[in-house]
C-alpha positions as CSV (number, residue, x, y, z in Angstrom):
1,M,108.4,165.6,128.0
2,R,107.5,162.7,129.8
3,D,105.2,161.5,126.7
4,L,108.3,162.3,124.6
5,G,110.3,159.8,127.4
6,V,107.8,157.1,126.9
7,V,107.8,157.2,123.2
8,L,111.8,156.9,123.4
9,A,111.2,153.9,125.6
10,V,109.2,152.1,123.4
11,L,111.3,153.0,120.5
12,C,114.4,151.7,122.2
13,G,112.6,148.5,123.3
14,M,111.6,147.8,119.6
15,P,114.9,146.2,118.7
16,A,114.8,144.0,121.6
17,V,111.4,142.4,120.7
18,A,112.2,142.1,117.2
19,A,115.3,140.2,118.0
20,A,113.3,138.1,120.1
21,Q,110.5,137.4,117.5
22,D,113.8,136.6,115.2
23,N,114.9,134.2,117.7
24,G,111.6,132.3,118.0
25,Q,111.1,132.0,114.4
26,R,114.4,130.6,114.2
27,L,113.8,128.0,116.9
28,L,110.6,127.2,115.1
29,E,112.1,126.5,112.1
30,Q,114.7,124.4,113.4
31,A,112.1,122.3,115.6
32,N,110.4,121.7,112.2
33,S,113.1,120.7,110.4
34,A,114.2,118.1,113.0
35,Y,110.2,117.0,112.8
36,R,110.6,116.7,108.8
37,S,113.8,114.8,109.2
38,L,112.4,112.4,111.9
39,H,114.6,113.2,114.5
40,A,111.8,113.4,117.2
41,S,113.5,113.8,120.4
42,N,115.3,116.9,119.0
43,A,112.0,118.1,117.7
44,V,110.3,117.7,121.4
45,D,112.9,120.0,123.0
46,L,113.0,122.5,120.2
47,Y,109.1,122.8,120.3
48,R,109.0,122.9,124.2
49,R,111.7,125.7,124.3
50,Y,109.6,127.6,121.6
51,L,106.4,127.2,123.7
52,A,107.9,128.4,126.5
53,A,108.3,131.5,125.1
54,Y,105.0,131.5,123.0
55,P,102.7,129.3,124.7
56,D,99.2,129.9,123.0
57,R,100.0,128.5,119.6
58,P,97.8,125.6,118.9
59,D,99.4,124.8,115.8
60,V,102.7,124.2,117.5
61,R,101.1,122.1,119.9
62,V,99.9,119.9,117.5
63,F,103.4,119.2,116.0
64,L,105.0,118.7,119.6
65,G,102.4,116.1,120.1
66,G,103.3,114.6,116.5
67,A,106.9,114.2,117.9
68,L,105.8,113.0,121.2
69,L,103.5,110.4,119.4
70,N,106.7,109.4,117.3
71,L,108.3,108.7,120.3
72,D,105.8,106.5,121.8
73,Q,104.6,108.9,124.3
74,P,100.8,108.8,123.7
75,E,100.0,110.3,127.1
76,A,102.2,113.6,126.7
77,A,101.1,113.3,122.9
78,L,97.1,113.4,123.9
79,N,97.9,116.2,126.8
80,E,99.3,118.3,123.6
81,A,96.3,117.7,121.6
82,K,93.7,118.7,124.5
83,H,95.7,121.8,124.9
84,A,95.5,122.8,121.4
85,I,91.7,122.2,121.4
86,A,91.4,124.2,124.3
87,L,93.2,127.0,122.5
88,D,91.0,127.0,119.5
89,P,88.0,124.8,119.3
90,A,87.7,125.2,115.8
91,Y,91.4,124.0,114.9
92,A,90.8,120.7,113.2
93,K,94.5,119.4,113.4
94,G,93.9,119.2,117.4
95,Y,91.3,116.8,116.7
96,I,93.0,114.9,114.0
97,L,96.1,114.5,116.8
98,A,93.8,112.9,119.1
99,G,92.4,111.0,116.5
100,R,95.6,109.3,115.7
101,I,96.6,108.9,119.2
102,Y,93.3,106.9,119.9
103,A,94.2,105.0,116.7
104,A,97.3,104.2,118.2
105,R,95.7,102.6,121.3
106,E,93.5,100.7,118.7
107,A,90.3,102.5,120.4
108,W,89.1,102.8,116.9
109,D,85.6,104.1,117.6
110,A,86.7,107.2,119.6
111,A,89.8,107.9,117.0
112,Q,86.9,108.0,114.0
113,E,84.6,110.4,116.4
114,F,87.9,113.0,116.7
115,F,88.4,112.5,113.0
116,E,84.6,113.0,112.1
117,K,84.8,116.2,114.2
118,A,87.8,117.5,112.3
119,Q,86.3,116.7,109.0
120,H,83.1,118.5,109.9
121,L,85.4,121.7,111.1
122,D,87.6,121.5,107.5
123,K,86.4,119.4,105.0
124,R,89.8,120.6,103.0
125,D,92.2,119.3,105.4
126,I,93.4,116.1,103.8
127,D,94.9,115.2,107.1
128,G,91.6,114.3,108.5
129,W,90.6,112.1,105.6
130,Y,94.1,110.5,105.4
131,F,94.3,109.3,109.3
132,S,90.7,108.3,109.3
133,G,91.6,106.0,106.1
134,R,94.9,105.0,107.9
135,A,93.1,104.0,111.3
136,Y,90.2,102.3,109.2
137,Y,93.2,99.9,107.4
138,D,94.7,99.2,110.8
139,A,91.3,98.0,112.0
140,N,91.2,95.5,108.7
141,R,87.8,98.0,107.8
142,F,89.7,98.2,103.9
143,E,86.3,99.3,102.3
144,L,86.1,102.5,104.8
145,A,89.6,103.2,104.2
146,I,89.0,103.2,100.7
147,A,86.5,105.7,101.0
148,R,88.4,107.9,103.0
149,F,91.5,107.9,100.8
150,D,89.4,108.5,97.7
151,E,87.6,111.4,99.6
152,A,91.3,113.0,100.4
153,L,92.5,112.4,96.5
154,R,89.3,114.6,95.5
155,I,90.9,117.5,97.4
156,D,94.3,116.6,96.1
157,P,95.1,113.9,93.5
158,A,98.9,114.4,93.2
159,Q,100.0,113.4,96.9
160,S,101.9,110.1,97.1
161,R,100.9,109.0,100.5
162,L,97.4,108.7,99.5
163,Y,98.2,106.5,96.6
164,E,100.2,104.5,98.6
165,N,97.6,104.0,101.4
166,L,94.9,103.6,99.0
167,A,97.3,100.9,97.5
168,L,97.7,98.8,100.7
169,A,93.8,98.9,101.2
170,Q,93.0,97.8,97.9
171,D,95.4,94.9,98.5
172,G,93.9,94.2,101.5
173,L,90.7,93.5,99.8
174,G,92.7,91.3,97.4
175,Q,92.5,93.6,94.4
176,S,95.9,93.4,93.2
177,S,95.6,95.0,89.8
178,A,93.7,98.0,91.5
179,A,96.7,98.1,94.0
180,E,99.6,97.8,91.5
181,A,98.0,100.8,89.5
182,S,97.5,103.0,92.8
183,F,101.2,102.1,93.7
184,R,102.3,103.3,90.4
185,K,101.0,106.4,90.8
186,A,102.5,106.9,94.2
187,L,105.8,106.3,92.6
188,H,104.9,108.9,90.2
189,H,104.0,111.6,92.7
190,A,106.8,110.5,95.0
191,N,109.2,113.6,94.8
192,G,112.0,112.0,96.1
193,A,110.1,110.0,99.2
194,W,111.5,106.7,99.9
195,R,108.0,105.1,101.5
196,P,106.3,104.5,98.1
197,Y,109.1,102.4,96.8
198,L,109.2,100.4,99.8
199,A,105.5,99.9,100.3
200,Y,105.7,98.8,96.3
201,G,108.5,96.6,96.7
202,A,107.0,94.9,99.5
203,F,104.0,94.4,97.7
204,L,105.9,92.9,94.7
205,F,107.7,90.4,97.3
206,R,104.2,89.3,98.2
207,Q,103.0,88.9,94.9
208,G,105.8,86.3,94.4
209,R,107.9,88.8,92.1
210,G,111.2,89.2,93.9
211,A,112.9,90.1,90.4
212,D,110.2,93.1,90.0
213,A,110.7,94.2,93.7
214,L,114.1,94.5,93.6
215,P,114.8,97.8,92.1
216,N,112.2,99.6,93.7
217,L,113.5,98.2,97.3
218,R,117.0,99.4,96.0
219,Q,115.7,102.9,95.0
220,A,114.0,103.0,98.7
221,F,117.3,102.1,100.0
222,A,119.4,105.0,98.2
223,L,116.6,107.2,99.5
224,A,116.8,106.0,103.0
225,P,119.5,103.6,104.0
226,D,119.1,104.2,107.7
227,V,115.6,102.8,107.9
228,V,115.4,99.5,109.2
229,D,112.1,98.6,107.3
230,V,114.0,99.1,104.4
231,R,117.1,97.3,104.9
232,F,115.0,94.1,106.2
233,E,112.7,94.1,102.7
234,L,115.8,94.6,100.8
235,A,117.7,91.9,102.7
236,R,114.6,89.4,102.3
237,V,114.6,89.9,98.6
238,L,118.1,89.5,98.2
239,Y,118.1,86.2,100.3
240,Q,115.1,84.9,98.4
241,Q,116.9,85.5,95.1
242,D,120.1,83.8,96.2
243,H,122.2,86.7,97.2
244,S,123.1,86.0,100.9
245,A,126.3,87.7,101.1
246,E,124.8,91.1,99.9
247,A,121.8,90.2,101.9
248,A,124.1,90.0,105.0
249,G,125.8,93.1,104.3
250,I,122.5,95.0,103.9
251,L,121.0,93.7,107.0
252,E,123.9,93.9,109.3
253,P,123.4,97.3,110.5
254,A,120.1,96.9,111.2
255,V,120.9,94.3,114.0
256,Q,121.2,97.0,116.5
257,S,117.5,97.8,116.4
258,N,117.1,94.1,118.1
259,E,114.0,93.5,116.1
260,C,112.8,89.9,116.1
261,R,112.1,89.6,112.4
262,V,115.7,91.1,111.9
263,H,117.5,88.4,113.9
264,N,115.3,85.7,112.6
265,L,116.5,86.4,109.2
266,M,120.0,87.3,110.0
267,A,119.9,83.5,111.4
268,R,118.5,82.2,108.2
269,I,121.2,84.0,106.1
270,H,124.2,82.8,108.5
271,S,122.5,79.5,107.9
272,A,122.6,79.4,104.1
273,R,126.1,80.5,104.2
274,G,127.2,77.7,106.6
275,E,128.3,80.3,109.5
276,S,126.8,78.3,112.4
277,G,128.3,80.2,115.2
278,P,126.9,83.7,113.7
279,A,123.8,81.7,113.2
280,D,123.6,80.5,116.9
281,V,124.0,84.2,118.2
282,E,120.9,85.3,116.3
283,V,118.9,82.3,117.4
284,R,119.8,83.4,121.0
285,A,119.2,86.7,120.5
286,L,115.3,86.0,119.4
287,E,114.8,85.4,123.3
288,H,115.2,89.0,124.1
289,C,113.9,90.7,120.8
290,A,111.3,93.2,120.4
291,T,108.8,93.4,117.5
292,A,108.7,95.7,115.0
293,G,107.1,99.2,115.1
294,A,104.0,100.2,114.0
295,R,103.4,101.6,110.7
296,Q,104.2,105.1,110.0
């Protein structure tokens, strides 16, 4: 009878265990959704709540670390990377996260050591090659960046971000024709992503092709109207194309970011419109402004 009682107790407890697992899965799905939507603060809270119940998930710790890095908390992000590596020393993404953190600190050699470890562990993990290329690009080592993006494209030739960053590296070497071809491939594989339209539009503007840049930047704005970079680049082209009224309307919501480039451009737009008072306000704001954030 006692054995039967044990069996009944186990069976009675199973619904509670299943419910807890379902709640945990929903919590993780909410956290992943917040992370993908760039709501990093919300994602951090949700990931931490999940890890309080399931602490031994290296993959979730990497996502938490990525969200913390997006919030400019590199020390906390590095702690999560180290925790993930300790939980599973063969998990490549733990090393990739560590490499990203060191790259954000401009510790280029240390970053590449982590990326190379990840590449050794999992040659098919595109992120190991992609973020290595990004770090080489940020260090102005464009040829090495191109080599890493090419490696990633051998694994998956249909990722927009790979062509976009390949194009940026090619542009860094002055290979304008190759860069434009890569940007066009990035747009072909964009699947609703706004970044390639922004990058291509900014490239065309730098090439002195403002009229060609405009439709790409309008598309980026349609897809991501809340992104400061998008508003700035579109307003800059509109201003250059003598559409200062529209430029002012596009840029105005970005002023709250307090970025120096936004205040500077807004001052120029107000001046062009003969609005000396508002222009003076923007000039004074330059005394306490912030530089633009790092490339994502």
